[in-house]
N, C-alpha and C positions, 0 to 999 in steps of 0.2 A: 530428507528434510527437501520441501518442494517450496519454489516462490510463488506467487498469489498469480504472477503470469503464469507458471505451469496450471496451474489448477484451473484458471479460466479456460485454458485450452482444453485439458484433459476431461472436463465436465461438460463443456460448450454452454456454462451458463453467462450469462451477460450480466453486466454489474445491475443493473434493474432486480433482476432475481434474486442474485445475492442480497441485496438491499431490500428487498422484499423477505428474506426468509431469515435473515441477521437483525431485522427490524431496525435497520439505521437508515440514514439518508443515501441518498444517491449520491450528492455529494460528497459527501464522506467517504465512503466504498471506492469511489473513482480516485480522491485523493490518498487513499491506503493503497489502492492498487497500480495508480502512479509513482508511489513512494517518496510524495510528500508531506506525508502523514505518519505517524507512527502509532499504530493503533494501543488504545487502554487495553489493560487484560480481561477486561469485560469483553469489548468490541472483540478481541483477540478470540474470544470464546465462542462469540456469537458466528464469525465470519466464519472458522473453523468448522463450527456446525453446519453453518448454510452449505459448506463443500463436502460435509461428512467425513471429516478428518477430524483427528484429535490437533489440539493446539499445539502440539509439540512435532508435529510434522510439518509446520510450516516456517517457513522464514520470514521474520518480522522486522520491519525497519525503515531507515530512511534508504533509498538508494540514488537520492541526486546526489551531484557535488556539494558539498557544505560553501564552497566559496559563491559569493555572487554573483550573479550572471554579469553585472555592471562590471566586473573588475576583467572579464574574460573581451569586453568590448574594449574597454578603454587603457588594460594593464593596471600593475597595481602600481603605483608611487612607492619611488625606493626609500626615500627620505620621508616618510609620515610620520 
């Protein structure tokens, strides 16, 4: 199983290249690549095909910390 980052490195494709091949917006592919968006099953098929791999060979899902960034900055109040 490979992450999107690793697929980009191995293929030397750009976000624009993958977006064009997958027929998705550049913004959507960028969000998926950064882990801000979990792709739908149809988007997964398109992106995997753009890289020339099977959809089961790709690690999908959010990679960002689920806690809001604001809590990191100001701390989470104990008695909320």
